[in-house]
C-alpha positions as CSV (number, residue, x, y, z in Angstrom):
1,M,99.3,99.1,68.1
2,I,97.2,102.2,67.4
3,K,95.5,102.1,70.7
4,K,98.8,102.1,72.1
5,V,100.1,104.9,70.2
6,I,97.1,107.5,70.6
7,P,97.8,107.8,74.8
8,V,101.4,108.2,74.0
9,L,100.9,110.9,72.2
10,A,97.7,112.4,73.8
11,G,99.7,112.5,77.2
12,F,103.1,114.1,76.6
13,A,101.8,117.3,76.6
14,L,100.3,117.1,80.0
15,M,103.7,115.0,80.8
16,L,105.3,118.6,79.5
17,I,102.8,120.5,82.1
18,L,103.6,118.3,84.8
19,C,107.4,118.1,84.6
20,S,108.0,121.7,84.3
21,F,106.7,123.2,87.6
22,E,109.9,124.9,89.2
23,S,111.4,122.7,91.5
24,S,113.6,123.8,94.3
25,Y,117.5,122.6,94.8
26,L,116.9,119.9,98.1
27,S,120.3,120.6,100.0
28,D,119.8,117.6,102.1
29,K,121.6,118.5,105.5
30,K,123.6,115.7,107.0
31,Q,122.4,114.6,110.9
32,E,124.0,116.9,113.4
33,N,125.6,116.1,115.9
34,K,125.9,112.7,114.6
35,I,128.4,109.6,116.9
36,A,130.6,108.2,115.2
37,G,132.1,104.5,116.4
38,E,135.1,102.8,115.2
39,I,135.8,99.0,114.6
40,V,139.7,97.2,114.4
41,Y,139.2,94.0,113.3
42,N,142.3,91.6,114.4
43,K,142.5,88.6,112.4
44,K,144.7,86.7,113.7
45,K,143.3,87.0,117.2
46,H,140.0,86.9,115.5
47,N,138.3,89.6,118.1
48,I,137.0,92.9,117.3
49,L,138.1,96.2,119.2
50,L,135.1,98.9,119.3
51,S,136.1,102.5,120.5
52,W,133.6,105.5,120.8
53,P,133.3,109.2,121.7
54,T,131.6,110.0,125.1
55,F,128.0,110.3,124.7
56,G,125.0,110.1,127.3
57,L,125.4,111.1,131.1
58,S,126.3,108.3,133.3
59,G,126.8,105.2,133.9
60,N,128.0,101.9,131.7
61,Y,127.8,101.5,128.0
62,V,126.0,98.4,127.6
63,I,127.2,96.6,124.4
64,T,124.7,93.9,121.9
65,K,125.5,92.1,119.1
66,G,123.6,90.8,116.0
67,G,124.6,89.5,112.9
68,S,123.3,92.2,110.3
69,R,122.4,96.0,111.0
70,L,118.2,94.9,111.2
71,A,119.1,91.2,112.8
72,S,115.8,90.3,114.6
73,D,117.8,89.3,117.5
74,F,120.6,91.6,119.5
75,K,122.1,89.9,122.1
76,P,124.3,91.0,125.0
77,V,127.8,90.9,124.9
78,G,129.2,93.1,127.9
79,S,128.9,96.4,129.2
80,T,132.3,99.1,130.5
81,S,132.4,102.5,131.6
82,K,135.3,102.8,129.8
83,L,135.4,104.2,125.7
84,T,136.3,100.8,124.3
85,F,135.2,96.9,124.4
86,T,136.7,94.1,122.6
87,D,135.1,91.1,121.4
88,N,136.5,88.0,122.2
89,T,134.0,85.5,120.5
90,P,132.5,87.6,117.5
91,N,131.1,85.4,114.5
92,A,133.0,84.0,112.3
93,N,132.7,86.5,109.1
94,K,133.8,89.8,110.6
95,Y,131.6,91.4,108.5
96,E,128.4,90.0,110.3
97,N,129.0,91.4,113.3
98,Y,127.1,94.6,114.4
99,Y,127.1,96.4,117.7
100,K,124.8,98.5,119.3
101,V,126.5,100.8,122.1
102,T,123.5,102.5,124.1
103,R,124.1,105.0,127.3
104,N,120.8,106.8,128.6
105,G,118.9,105.9,126.4
106,I,121.7,107.2,123.2
107,T,122.5,104.2,120.5
108,I,124.8,104.2,118.0
109,L,125.8,101.1,115.9
110,I,129.0,100.1,114.6
111,S,130.3,97.6,111.9
112,L,132.9,96.7,109.3
113,E,130.2,97.3,106.6
114,H,129.6,100.6,107.7
115,Q,132.8,102.1,108.5
116,I,134.0,100.6,104.8
117,F,131.0,102.3,102.9
118,G,129.7,104.6,105.0
119,D,126.2,106.0,105.7
120,N,124.8,105.4,102.3
121,M,124.7,101.7,101.7
122,Y,122.5,99.4,103.3
123,F,123.0,95.7,103.5
124,Y,120.9,92.6,104.2
125,D,121.5,89.2,105.7
126,R,118.5,86.6,105.1
127,K,120.9,84.8,107.6
128,Y,119.5,86.9,110.8
129,E,116.7,88.4,109.1
130,K,112.9,88.1,108.7
131,S,111.8,87.8,104.9
132,E,110.0,91.5,104.6
133,T,112.7,93.0,106.7
134,A,114.5,94.5,103.6
135,R,111.5,95.2,101.7
136,N,110.3,97.0,104.4
137,D,113.3,99.4,105.5
138,I,113.3,100.0,101.4
139,N,110.0,101.4,101.3
140,S,110.1,102.8,104.1
141,H,113.3,105.0,102.9
142,F,110.8,105.2,99.7
143,S,108.2,107.5,101.7
144,T,110.5,109.7,104.0
145,T,112.7,111.1,102.2
146,G,110.4,112.5,99.2
147,L,111.5,109.7,96.3
148,G,108.3,109.1,95.7
149,G,107.2,112.6,94.3
150,S,108.4,115.0,91.8
151,N,110.7,116.8,94.4
152,G,112.1,113.3,94.2
153,E,114.2,114.4,91.1
154,W,116.3,117.0,92.3
155,T,117.1,115.5,96.0
156,T,120.6,115.2,96.5
157,K,119.9,112.1,98.3
158,R,122.1,108.5,97.0
159,Q,121.5,105.6,98.4
160,A,122.0,101.5,97.1
161,Y,120.6,98.8,99.2
162,Y,122.7,95.1,98.7
163,F,121.4,92.0,99.7
164,K,123.8,89.4,100.5
165,A,122.7,85.8,99.2
166,N,120.3,83.9,100.7
167,V,121.0,80.6,102.9
168,G,119.4,77.1,102.3
169,N,116.3,77.9,100.7
170,Q,114.9,81.5,102.2
171,T,114.2,84.4,99.7
172,Y,113.9,88.2,100.6
173,D,110.2,87.3,99.5
174,S,107.9,87.9,102.4
175,G,105.1,86.7,99.9
176,G,102.2,88.4,98.0
177,S,100.2,88.0,94.9
178,G,99.4,90.0,91.8
179,S,100.9,92.8,89.7
180,A,103.5,94.1,91.7
181,S,101.8,97.8,91.9
182,S,98.9,96.5,94.1
183,A,99.4,96.5,98.1
184,A,98.7,92.6,97.5
185,A,101.9,91.9,96.1
186,N,104.1,93.4,99.2
187,A,106.8,95.1,96.5
188,I,110.1,96.7,97.3
189,E,109.5,100.1,95.9
190,L,112.5,101.5,94.2
191,G,112.5,105.5,94.1
192,F,115.2,108.3,92.3
193,Y,118.8,107.9,93.0
194,T,118.7,104.0,94.3
195,H,120.1,101.0,93.2
196,I,119.6,97.8,94.3
197,G,122.9,95.1,94.3
198,G,123.1,91.3,94.9
199,L,126.0,90.7,96.6
200,G,125.9,86.6,95.4
201,K,128.3,85.6,92.6
202,V,125.2,84.7,90.2
203,P,121.5,86.2,90.1
204,A,120.1,83.6,91.5
205,A,121.5,83.5,94.7
206,V,119.7,86.4,96.1
207,K,116.0,85.9,95.4
208,L,113.4,89.3,95.9
209,G,109.8,88.9,95.5
210,A,108.1,91.3,93.6
211,V,110.0,94.8,92.4
212,F,108.1,98.0,91.3
213,T,108.8,101.4,90.5
214,R,106.1,104.5,90.4
215,P,105.6,106.7,88.2
216,H,104.6,110.4,90.0
217,L,102.7,111.8,86.9
218,S,99.5,111.5,85.8
219,G,98.0,109.7,88.9
220,G,100.9,107.1,88.2
221,A,100.6,106.3,84.4
222,N,102.9,108.4,83.5
223,A,106.6,107.2,83.8
224,T,108.1,109.9,81.4
225,C,109.9,111.7,84.3
226,T,110.6,107.6,86.3
227,F,114.7,108.3,86.2
228,W,117.9,107.7,87.8
229,R,117.5,104.1,89.6
230,S,119.2,101.0,88.6
231,I,119.0,97.0,89.8
232,E,121.5,94.4,89.4
233,N,122.7,90.9,90.1
234,V,119.2,89.5,91.7
235,A,116.3,87.1,91.1
236,V,113.1,88.3,90.8
237,M,110.6,85.6,91.5
238,R,107.2,87.4,91.2
239,D,106.5,90.3,89.6
240,F,109.1,92.9,87.8
241,A,107.1,96.3,86.9
242,W,110.3,98.2,85.8
243,T,107.6,101.3,85.2
244,V,111.0,104.0,83.7
245,S,112.4,106.5,81.2
246,Q,115.5,107.7,80.8
247,S,118.5,106.9,83.3
248,T,117.4,103.6,84.2
249,S,119.2,100.4,84.5
250,A,118.8,96.9,84.9
251,R,121.2,94.5,84.5
252,R,122.3,90.5,84.7
253,M,119.3,89.4,86.2
254,L,117.5,86.2,86.2
255,I,113.2,86.9,86.0
256,E,111.2,84.2,87.3
257,S,107.8,85.5,86.5
258,T,106.6,88.9,84.7
259,S,104.2,90.0,82.2
260,K,104.7,93.8,81.9
261,Y,107.1,96.5,82.0
262,I,104.1,99.8,82.6
263,S,102.5,100.5,85.8
264,D,98.6,99.6,86.3
265,V,98.6,102.3,89.2
266,G,95.6,105.5,87.9
267,D,93.6,104.9,84.7
268,T,94.2,102.6,81.5
269,N,96.5,104.8,79.7
270,F,100.0,104.3,80.2
271,W,103.3,105.4,78.5
272,G,107.2,105.8,79.5
273,S,109.9,107.0,77.1
274,G,112.6,104.4,77.2
275,G,114.9,102.2,79.3
276,F,118.0,99.8,79.1
277,I,118.2,96.1,80.5
278,A,120.9,93.9,79.7
279,D,122.6,90.5,80.3
280,T,119.3,89.4,81.9
281,H,117.5,85.8,81.6
282,Y,113.1,85.6,81.7
283,T,112.8,81.9,82.2
284,S,109.1,81.7,82.1
285,L,107.2,84.7,80.3
286,R,107.7,87.0,77.8
287,P,107.5,90.0,79.1
288,N,105.3,93.1,77.7
289,W,106.5,96.7,77.5
290,G,102.9,97.7,76.9
291,A,103.4,101.9,75.5
292,Q,106.7,102.5,76.0
293,Q,107.8,104.6,73.1
294,Q,111.3,103.1,72.9
295,W,113.6,100.6,74.9
296,Y,116.8,98.9,73.9
297,T,117.2,95.1,75.2
298,R,120.9,93.5,74.9
299,N,121.7,90.1,75.4
300,A,118.5,88.7,77.1
301,V,117.3,85.4,76.9
302,F,113.4,85.1,76.3
303,P,111.5,82.1,76.5
304,S,110.1,80.7,73.2
305,G,106.8,82.3,71.3
306,S,105.3,84.7,69.1
307,G,103.5,87.2,71.0
308,A,104.1,90.8,70.9
309,M,106.2,92.4,73.4
310,G,104.6,96.3,73.0
311,G,106.7,99.3,72.3
312,S,104.9,102.2,69.7
313,Y,108.6,103.4,67.8
314,N,112.1,102.1,68.3
315,M,112.6,98.7,70.1
316,V,115.8,97.6,69.6
317,W,116.7,93.8,70.6
318,Q,120.4,92.7,70.3
319,G,122.1,89.7,70.8
320,C,119.0,88.1,72.0
321,V,117.6,84.8,72.4
322,N,113.7,84.8,71.0
323,P,113.7,88.6,70.5
324,P,110.1,89.6,68.5
325,Q,110.1,89.7,65.1
326,S,111.2,92.2,62.9
327,D,108.9,94.9,61.8
328,D,108.6,99.0,62.0
329,S,108.8,99.4,65.3
330,N,111.2,96.4,66.6
331,T,114.7,95.9,65.0
332,P,116.1,92.6,66.3
333,I,120.1,92.5,65.5
334,A,121.7,89.1,65.9
335,T,124.9,89.7,67.9
336,T,126.5,92.3,70.0
337,P,129.7,92.7,68.1
338,I,131.7,93.5,71.0
339,I,130.6,93.9,75.2
340,R,132.5,94.0,78.1
341,E,129.9,93.7,81.1
342,K,130.0,96.2,84.1
343,P,132.0,95.4,87.1
344,F,130.2,94.7,90.0
345,L,130.7,94.5,93.7
346,F,129.7,90.5,95.5
347,I,130.9,88.7,98.3
348,D,133.7,85.9,97.7
349,D,133.8,82.1,99.3
350,D,135.9,83.8,101.6
351,G,133.9,86.4,102.7
352,E,135.5,89.1,101.4
353,Y,134.3,91.8,99.4
354,K,135.4,91.6,95.7
355,V,134.9,93.5,92.5
356,F,134.3,91.4,89.5
357,V,135.5,92.6,86.0
358,P,134.0,91.0,83.4
359,A,136.0,89.8,80.1
360,W,135.5,91.7,76.7
361,Q,133.6,89.4,74.9
362,K,132.8,89.4,70.8
363,D,129.7,88.6,68.9
364,R,127.9,87.4,72.0
365,I,124.6,85.8,72.3
366,G,122.5,85.7,75.1
367,V,123.9,86.2,78.7
368,S,127.3,86.3,80.2
369,W,127.1,84.1,83.1
370,S,125.2,80.8,84.0
371,S,123.0,79.5,86.7
372,T,126.5,78.7,88.5
373,A,129.2,80.3,86.8
374,M,130.1,83.9,87.0
375,G,131.4,83.8,83.7
376,E,134.6,84.9,82.1
377,G,136.7,88.4,84.0
378,Q,138.8,88.8,86.8
379,I,137.9,89.0,90.9
380,Q,139.9,91.9,92.2
381,E,139.7,92.4,96.4
382,L,138.5,95.4,97.2
383,L,140.7,96.6,100.2
384,A,143.6,95.7,98.9
385,D,143.1,97.0,94.8
386,W,140.5,100.0,95.5
387,Y,139.7,103.0,97.4
388,V,136.4,103.3,98.5
389,A,135.2,106.3,98.2
390,K,132.6,108.2,100.7
391,E,130.6,111.3,100.1
392,G,132.7,114.3,101.4
393,D,135.9,113.3,99.6
394,T,137.1,115.8,96.9
395,D,139.1,115.3,94.0
396,V,142.1,115.8,95.6
397,A,141.4,112.3,97.2
398,I,140.2,110.2,94.1
399,N,143.2,111.6,92.2
400,A,145.8,110.7,94.9
401,A,144.2,107.3,94.7
402,L,144.0,106.9,91.3
403,K,147.9,107.9,91.2
404,A,148.6,105.3,93.4
405,G,146.9,102.5,91.7
406,K,144.1,101.8,93.2
407,N,140.5,101.8,91.5
408,I,137.8,103.9,92.8
409,F,134.0,102.2,94.1
410,F,132.2,105.3,94.9
411,T,129.7,105.0,97.6
412,P,126.5,106.8,97.2
413,G,126.6,110.6,97.2
414,H,127.4,114.0,95.8
415,Y,130.8,114.9,95.4
416,A,132.1,118.1,94.7
417,L,134.7,118.7,92.6
418,S,137.2,121.8,92.2
419,A,139.1,120.2,89.4
420,P,138.5,116.8,87.1
421,I,139.0,113.5,88.1
422,Q,142.1,112.5,85.8
423,V,142.0,108.8,84.7
424,N,145.4,108.3,83.5
425,R,146.7,104.7,83.7
426,K,145.9,101.6,82.0
427,D,143.0,99.4,83.1
428,A,142.0,101.8,85.9
429,I,138.6,101.7,86.9
430,L,135.5,104.4,87.9
431,L,132.5,102.3,89.3
432,G,130.1,104.6,91.1
433,A,127.0,103.1,93.2
434,G,123.6,104.3,94.1
435,I,123.4,106.8,91.0
436,A,127.2,108.5,92.3
437,S,127.1,111.9,91.4
438,V,130.1,113.7,90.7
439,T,129.2,117.5,90.4
440,L,131.1,120.9,89.1
441,E,129.7,123.1,92.8
442,P,128.8,126.7,91.8
443,T,132.2,128.2,93.4
444,E,133.4,129.0,90.2
445,K,137.0,127.3,90.9
446,N,136.0,124.1,88.5
447,T,135.6,125.3,85.4
448,W,137.2,122.5,83.0
449,G,134.7,119.4,83.9
450,C,134.1,116.1,86.3
451,I,136.4,113.2,84.1
452,Y,139.2,113.5,81.8
453,V,140.2,110.0,80.9
454,D,143.3,109.5,79.1
455,D,144.3,107.7,76.1
456,K,145.1,104.2,77.9
457,D,143.7,100.9,77.0
458,G,141.1,99.2,79.1
459,I,139.9,102.2,81.4
460,I,136.3,101.9,82.7
461,I,133.8,104.7,83.7
462,A,130.6,103.1,85.2
463,G,127.5,104.3,86.7
464,L,128.3,107.6,87.7
465,L,126.0,110.8,86.9
466,M,127.8,113.9,85.7
467,D,126.1,117.1,87.0
468,S,126.9,120.7,86.5
469,F,126.2,123.5,88.9
470,N,128.6,125.6,87.7
471,S,130.0,126.3,83.6
472,T,132.6,124.0,81.6
473,T,134.2,123.1,78.8
474,Y,133.2,119.3,79.1
475,Q,131.7,117.2,81.8
476,V,133.6,114.0,80.3
477,R,136.3,114.1,78.1
478,V,138.2,110.6,77.2
479,G,141.6,111.3,75.3
480,G,142.9,114.6,73.9
481,E,142.9,116.0,70.7
482,G,145.0,114.2,68.2
483,V,145.4,111.0,69.7
484,N,145.7,108.2,67.6
485,A,146.7,104.8,69.9
486,D,145.1,101.5,68.7
487,H,143.1,100.0,71.8
488,A,141.6,97.3,69.9
489,A,142.8,94.5,72.0
490,N,141.3,96.0,75.5
491,P,139.2,98.7,75.0
492,I,137.8,102.5,76.9
493,L,134.6,101.0,78.4
494,L,131.8,103.9,79.2
495,T,128.6,102.3,80.7
496,D,125.5,103.4,82.8
497,I,126.7,107.5,82.2
498,T,124.6,110.1,82.8
499,C,125.8,114.0,81.8
500,R,123.1,116.3,83.3
501,V,123.0,119.9,82.3
502,G,120.3,122.3,84.0
503,G,117.3,121.4,86.0
504,V,119.0,121.2,89.4
505,Q,119.7,125.0,90.1
506,S,118.6,128.3,88.4
507,K,122.0,130.1,87.7
508,N,123.6,130.5,84.8
509,I,125.6,127.5,83.1
510,Q,127.6,127.8,79.9
511,I,129.0,124.3,78.7
512,H,130.8,123.7,75.5
513,T,129.9,119.6,75.4
514,S,129.1,116.9,77.7
515,M,131.0,114.3,76.6
516,Q,133.9,114.1,73.6
517,I,135.3,111.0,73.2
518,N,138.6,111.5,71.0
519,S,140.4,108.0,71.6
520,N,140.0,105.2,69.5
521,N,138.1,101.5,70.2
522,V,135.7,103.5,72.6
523,V,132.6,101.1,73.8
524,G,129.8,102.9,75.3
525,D,126.7,101.0,76.7
526,H,124.1,102.9,77.6
527,F,124.5,106.8,78.0
528,W,121.7,109.5,79.0
529,L,123.4,112.9,77.9
530,W,120.5,115.5,78.3
531,R,120.1,119.0,78.7
532,A,117.1,119.4,81.3
533,D,113.7,120.3,79.8
534,H,112.6,121.2,83.1
535,G,113.7,121.5,87.0
536,S,114.2,124.6,88.6
537,Q,115.2,126.7,85.7
538,Q,112.7,128.8,84.1
539,G,111.5,127.6,80.6
540,G,111.1,129.2,77.5
541,N,113.5,132.1,76.8
542,A,115.3,132.1,80.2
543,R,116.5,128.3,79.9
544,W,117.7,128.8,76.5
545,I,119.6,131.6,77.8
546,L,121.0,130.7,81.2
547,D,121.0,126.5,80.7
548,R,123.1,126.6,77.5
549,C,125.1,123.4,76.2
550,K,126.0,122.9,72.2
551,N,126.6,119.5,72.0
552,G,125.7,116.2,73.9
553,L,128.4,114.2,72.3
554,I,131.5,114.7,69.7
555,V,133.1,111.7,68.8
556,T,136.4,112.1,66.8
557,G,137.9,108.6,67.3
558,D,138.0,105.7,65.2
559,D,136.3,102.3,65.5
560,V,133.6,103.9,68.5
561,T,130.8,101.4,69.1
562,L,127.9,102.8,71.1
563,Y,124.9,100.6,72.6
564,A,121.5,102.8,73.6
565,L,122.7,106.2,73.3
566,F,119.9,108.1,74.8
567,T,120.9,112.5,73.8
568,E,118.6,115.1,74.5
569,H,117.3,118.9,74.5
570,Y,121.0,120.2,73.0
571,Q,120.9,123.2,71.1
572,E,123.3,122.3,68.4
573,Y,124.0,119.1,66.6
574,E,123.0,116.5,69.3
575,V,125.5,113.9,68.2
576,L,128.1,115.2,65.6
577,W,130.5,112.0,64.5
578,W,133.7,113.0,62.8
579,G,135.3,109.5,63.6
580,E,135.2,106.6,61.1
581,R,133.8,103.2,61.3
582,G,131.5,104.5,64.0
583,R,128.5,102.5,65.4
584,T,125.7,103.1,67.0
585,Y,123.1,100.6,68.3
586,F,119.4,102.1,69.1
587,F,119.8,106.4,69.5
588,Q,116.5,108.3,71.2
589,N,116.3,112.1,70.9
590,E,114.1,114.9,71.5
591,P,115.1,118.5,70.1
592,P,115.3,121.2,72.9
593,Y,112.1,122.4,73.3
594,D,112.9,126.2,74.0
595,A,114.4,127.1,71.0
596,P,112.9,130.6,70.5
597,N,112.8,131.5,67.0
598,Q,114.2,129.7,63.5
599,A,117.1,132.8,63.5
600,S,118.5,131.4,67.1
601,W,118.3,128.0,65.8
602,S,119.5,127.7,62.3
603,S,122.4,125.5,61.1
604,Q,125.2,125.2,58.3
605,G,125.6,129.0,58.2
606,G,122.2,129.8,58.8
607,R,120.9,128.2,55.4
608,V,119.4,125.2,57.1
609,D,116.7,125.0,60.2
610,G,117.7,123.8,63.1
611,Y,119.8,121.4,63.9
612,A,119.8,117.6,62.9
613,A,119.9,115.0,66.2
614,F,122.3,112.6,64.9
615,K,125.3,114.1,62.4
616,V,127.7,112.6,60.7
617,A,130.0,114.6,59.3
618,N,130.6,115.2,55.4
619,T,134.2,114.1,55.8
620,V,133.5,110.3,57.2
621,K,134.0,107.6,54.8
622,E,132.2,104.9,57.0
623,H,129.6,104.7,59.2
624,Q,127.0,102.1,60.2
625,S,123.8,103.1,62.8
626,I,120.1,101.4,63.4
627,G,117.1,101.8,65.5
628,M,117.2,105.7,65.3
629,G,114.5,107.8,66.5
630,S,113.7,111.7,66.9
631,Y,110.7,113.1,68.3
632,A,109.7,116.7,67.7
633,V,108.4,118.4,70.7
634,F,108.7,122.5,70.0
635,T,106.8,124.0,72.9
636,G,108.9,127.2,74.1
637,T,108.7,128.9,70.8
638,D,107.7,131.7,68.8
639,G,105.5,129.0,67.5
640,N,107.4,129.0,63.9
641,V,110.5,126.6,65.1
642,N,111.2,123.6,62.9
643,K,113.4,121.4,62.1
644,K,114.7,120.3,58.5
645,N,116.2,117.2,59.3
646,G,115.9,114.3,61.7
647,F,119.1,112.8,60.8
648,E,121.9,114.3,58.3
649,I,125.0,112.1,56.8
650,P,127.2,111.7,53.6
651,N,125.7,110.8,50.7
652,S,128.3,108.1,50.4
653,P,128.6,104.3,49.6
654,N,129.8,102.9,52.9
655,V,127.6,105.5,55.1
656,K,124.6,104.2,56.0
657,L,122.0,104.8,58.6
658,E,118.8,101.8,59.1
659,K,115.5,101.9,60.8
660,M,115.0,105.8,61.5
661,C,111.5,107.1,63.2
662,I,110.4,110.6,63.5
663,T,106.9,111.9,64.6
664,R,105.9,115.0,66.6
665,F,104.8,114.5,70.4
666,A,103.7,117.8,71.4
667,G,104.1,121.5,70.2
668,P,103.5,123.6,67.1
669,G,106.4,122.3,65.1
670,N,107.9,119.8,63.4
671,I,110.8,117.7,61.9
672,L,110.3,118.0,57.9
673,N,112.1,115.7,57.0
674,V,113.5,112.0,58.1
675,I,117.0,112.0,56.6
676,N,118.8,114.7,53.7
677,G,115.6,116.0,52.9
678,T,114.0,112.5,52.4
679,G,111.5,110.7,54.0
680,G,108.5,113.3,55.2
681,S,107.4,115.7,57.7
682,T,105.9,114.7,61.0
683,A,103.1,117.4,60.3
684,T,101.5,114.6,59.1
685,G,102.1,111.6,61.3
686,A,105.0,109.4,62.0
687,K,107.5,108.9,59.3
688,R,110.1,106.2,59.0
689,V,113.1,105.1,56.4
690,A,114.1,101.6,56.7
691,L,117.8,102.0,54.9
692,Y,119.2,105.4,53.9
693,N,122.4,104.5,52.0
694,N,124.5,106.8,49.3
695,G,120.7,108.4,49.1
696,V,119.8,110.3,46.0
697,G,118.3,113.0,49.3
698,T,120.3,116.6,49.7
699,L,123.8,116.3,50.5
700,P,124.4,118.4,53.8
701,Y,126.6,121.9,53.2
702,D,130.4,121.5,54.2
703,E,130.8,123.3,57.3
704,A,133.1,123.9,60.0
705,F,132.5,122.7,63.0
706,D,133.3,124.6,66.5
707,L,135.3,121.9,69.0
708,P,136.3,123.0,72.8
709,N,139.2,124.6,72.8
710,P,142.4,122.8,74.3
711,E,143.9,126.0,76.3
712,S,140.9,126.0,78.7
713,Y,142.1,122.8,80.3
714,P,143.6,123.4,83.7
715,A,147.6,123.2,83.8
716,Y,147.8,119.8,85.6
717,I,146.3,117.7,82.8
718,G,148.2,116.1,80.4
719,I,146.8,116.6,76.6
720,D,147.8,113.2,75.7
721,K,149.1,113.4,71.8
């Protein structure tokens, strides 16, 4: 373990330097003069009508057809001088008809899937394609769009790769051997802002070979900036080298053979800074997270065994079968008290695209699915029940669809908002694919936020990145101030949510709070709330003044349960908890790097150095959280900035925090105590407190907290009371 920890600490300063280079905002222009055709399927006649605008100079348009976009065999089906063509003998499945229309060397591709899902979703079908086709296509995107290097962090490109179920014994594995990072492995490389999804009912329906995420720092050994990518509902047959850090999600997977979670590119010192995996079954080998600093694993099944599974500081295993034994860094938790898995897109037995919405489950152990069954939940028709949003859609179109009773499927893209998306009805769902981003553009039109969630039962917000190129009150607000409805029977779910402040553009951004949860009975399943520590903004005092945000998360609602909460670099209390009976399972934090001096970063009326990362208000009577890490990185300072406490809670019999850890990664400053003036300072290494409950430490001073002003809401937003 000591050998694993040393490179984490030694390499962290290098990560800071490498991550701090200025990055320009990449405005990805859409292809000019793009020719788009249209397709109409007649179910009664089972024919397909194609149409297109004029292109080419002369001669007939020649039409060929294949079963998928990259089908090995496109066959001629007709020729015409007109701008329309009817195929009276299409393939039985309407989605398995891709048409190339060619004239004078210009070819356009027309399909129903492209018409429904747009330019940024790519579909693969092993029935018509070679085993290596999908891998080669995805890897060509990786190598040609800048997603493999540091510039990929700030691109506005978003993409999702969806795999249709295998036929018979076919797989999408082109064969290979060794570690997924080696050329011999023939692995799929997944870059920034990319998503892989299986379209089968169960993970085993889509079999991939090897999957690899390539860290771009320190010659491939440093994954601390390997962000913003996801994978779900597939099986990995060989190596799953998921070498990542924050805002990365692996869900609903079958992993048949893997041994590590850290890259072997570069030298022998590897490290990453956290990640999330859930609802996953490992069939043959117990994985090893190597030099990961922290990780959250929920409802996974591992083969039996007692070997170490890696990790340096804070590894939480919740509702898992055969987790590691409890020790200083490993925290197994027997069950997941309440959870609803993330909805996902799939193709049903009738050939139609649908969305599976899993049911709520209590006290769960293990995965939600079996080898033959999807699990408990509801199936919704995509075309009947959902509005499929594509890049360019505005808040006006999205809010109108919500008002009309539709759920929203965000295809990968960058959605500019002039007003917040208002989720204002029971059981409404926002579901993003490919790290879809809803953004406050720098037009000064939207000064309110990205998403407002009304105080209604069963709302789901999933798979979205909230970005701010403009000042705002919130990025996400759940319920208005003072709401008190009981949602215990059908809670609100927020899952795979990222809020980002700064990083992308160099301008003056002033935000009060990234997320405020006012509603009761909210469940959060994997957040990264991030005030950027690097990017286009100059560091140090310039970033402190121009990329401002006080709080990452404020919770005023009761009975809020959060799993995998990553919150970093905010300028006051990074998590401020007012609600009763709150629970957090796993918390990861770094304080702001860039506080210029102690006088500008002091809490409780200037009497306390810095702000606690996780603050439970003195008025709270009941709270329980477990698996908490806060790591000192004070680099943009005058050399004299410290934080008194990593965590602060009232000394109350029913308020407790368990398994807390603090340490220093870089910079001269320290966290002076773990909690309430106790536990020791990072000046002499990592410090841990196993349990603080009604302790004898210093009770924090009573103070008035600065909440956002409800008068700042736009006029059309109803403040539900």
